[in-house]
C-alpha positions in Angstrom: 73.4 165.0 20.2 75.0 165.7 23.6 76.0 162.5 25.5 73.9 163.5 28.5 70.7 163.6 26.3 71.1 159.9 25.5 70.7 159.2 29.2 67.4 161.0 29.5 65.9 160.3 26.1 65.0 156.6 25.8 66.2 154.9 22.7 62.6 153.9 21.6 61.9 157.6 21.4 65.0 158.6 19.4 66.6 155.5 18.0 68.8 157.2 15.4 70.3 159.5 18.1 70.7 157.0 20.9 74.4 156.4 21.8 73.8 152.8 22.6 72.1 152.1 19.3 74.6 154.0 17.2 77.9 153.1 18.9 77.3 149.4 19.6 77.4 147.3 16.4 76.6 143.9 18.0 73.0 143.0 18.3 72.8 139.2 18.4 72.7 138.8 14.7 76.4 137.8 14.3 79.0 136.8 16.8 82.3 138.7 16.9 85.5 136.7 16.1 86.5 136.7 19.7 83.3 135.1 21.0 83.5 131.7 22.6 81.6 129.1 20.5 78.9 127.6 22.7 78.5 123.8 23.1 75.1 122.3 22.2 73.8 122.8 25.7 75.1 126.3 26.1 74.1 129.9 25.1 76.4 132.6 23.8 75.8 136.1 25.2 76.7 137.2 21.7 73.5 135.6 20.4 71.4 137.7 22.8 69.6 140.6 21.1 70.0 144.4 21.5 67.6 145.9 22.6 67.4 143.2 25.3 64.8 140.4 25.3 62.5 139.4 28.1 62.0 135.6 28.5 60.7 133.3 31.2 63.2 131.6 33.3 62.7 127.8 33.3 64.7 127.2 36.4 64.1 127.4 40.1 65.8 130.5 41.6 66.9 130.6 45.3 68.6 133.6 46.9 70.1 133.3 50.4 72.2 135.4 52.8 73.8 133.3 55.6 71.0 131.0 56.8 68.2 133.3 55.6 66.2 132.5 52.4 65.6 135.9 50.8 63.7 134.7 47.8 62.7 131.5 46.0 60.9 131.4 42.7 59.9 129.3 39.7 58.3 132.3 38.1 61.4 134.5 37.4 62.1 136.4 34.2 65.4 136.5 32.4 66.6 139.7 30.6 69.0 138.8 27.7 71.2 141.5 26.3 74.1 141.2 23.9 77.5 140.7 25.6 76.1 140.3 29.1 75.1 137.3 31.2 71.4 137.1 31.8 69.9 139.1 34.7 67.2 137.2 36.6 64.2 139.2 38.0 62.1 137.7 40.7 58.4 138.6 41.3 57.8 140.6 44.5 55.5 137.9 45.8 58.4 135.4 45.9 60.7 137.7 48.0 60.9 138.0 51.8 61.0 141.8 52.1 61.5 141.4 55.9 65.2 140.7 55.0 65.5 143.9 52.9 65.2 147.6 53.1 65.1 150.3 50.5 68.5 151.9 49.9 69.4 155.4 48.7 70.6 156.1 45.2 69.4 155.2 41.7 70.8 154.5 38.2 69.4 154.7 34.7 69.3 152.0 32.1 68.7 153.2 28.5 66.4 150.2 28.0 64.6 149.7 31.3 64.6 153.1 32.9 65.3 154.3 36.5 66.5 151.6 38.9 66.2 151.8 42.7 68.1 149.6 45.1 67.5 147.3 48.1 70.0 146.4 50.9 70.1 143.7 53.4 68.6 144.7 56.7 71.4 142.9 58.6 74.4 144.7 56.9 73.1 147.6 54.9 74.9 146.2 51.8 73.1 146.8 48.5 72.1 143.4 47.1 69.3 144.0 44.6 67.7 146.5 42.3 64.2 147.1 40.9 62.4 149.2 38.3 59.3 150.8 39.9 58.3 152.6 36.8 60.1 150.8 33.9 60.0 152.1 30.4 57.0 150.6 28.4 58.9 147.8 26.7 60.0 146.4 30.1 56.7 146.8 32.0 56.8 143.0 32.7 59.5 143.5 35.3 57.8 146.3 37.2 58.6 145.9 40.9 60.5 142.6 40.3 63.9 142.4 42.0 67.2 141.3 40.5 69.9 140.3 43.0 73.7 140.7 42.6 75.1 137.1 42.8 78.4 138.4 44.2 76.7 139.9 47.2 74.2 137.1 48.1 74.2 133.4 47.2 72.1 132.9 44.1 71.3 129.5 42.6 69.6 128.3 39.5 68.3 124.7 39.8 70.8 124.2 42.5 73.8 125.5 40.5 75.7 128.3 42.3 75.6 131.5 40.2 78.9 133.3 39.6 78.9 137.1 39.6 79.6 139.0 36.4 83.0 140.7 36.6 83.3 144.5 37.0 81.5 145.1 40.3 78.7 147.3 38.7 77.0 144.6 36.6 74.6 142.1 38.0 74.7 139.3 35.4 74.2 135.7 36.5 77.0 133.5 35.1 76.3 129.8 35.0 77.9 126.8 33.2 75.4 127.1 30.3 76.4 130.6 29.4 79.6 131.6 27.4 81.1 135.0 26.6 83.4 136.8 26.9 81.2 139.0 29.0 80.9 142.7 29.3 82.8 143.6 32.5 85.6 141.1 32.0 89.1 142.5 32.0 89.8 144.3 28.7 86.2 145.0 27.9 86.0 148.6 29.2 85.7 149.9 25.6 82.5 147.9 24.9 
């Protein structure tokens, strides 16, 4: 199958042909030798499943830029995917859209579908993404926003979230998550 086809044909429609399903051997069932062993109060991203799981976030999420509170929620959703820190999606009702504007461009996730972006009104910097028409397995995050913790200040129960390395990824790194993570130096082949 041509590589381009795996980007337009979701894996749930053609799992035996999907590049992500065929080329990636880790799916949360067994940690690789290089994975950091989690402490009792931590999670390993290598225990997260593939395809990703949708779980409720049991922490309070606050997103700010400067002195402006962009979002605050105790109803967020975590997406857990092998090798990546969780991404935290906030319901649209908990977001101050007066701080944001739709941005141009889009990207495609083989699991979730087509993503669209939001930027800060004040700077024009892209700070979040959403799935307006997610693939059926991810309908729960329709219109929810996930913020890039390296571009705005994100906290979980008061802990400042660190951004996932690599610039492109939007994982939320906290003290209770261990890797190594996709996007870290030396992980380009993952």
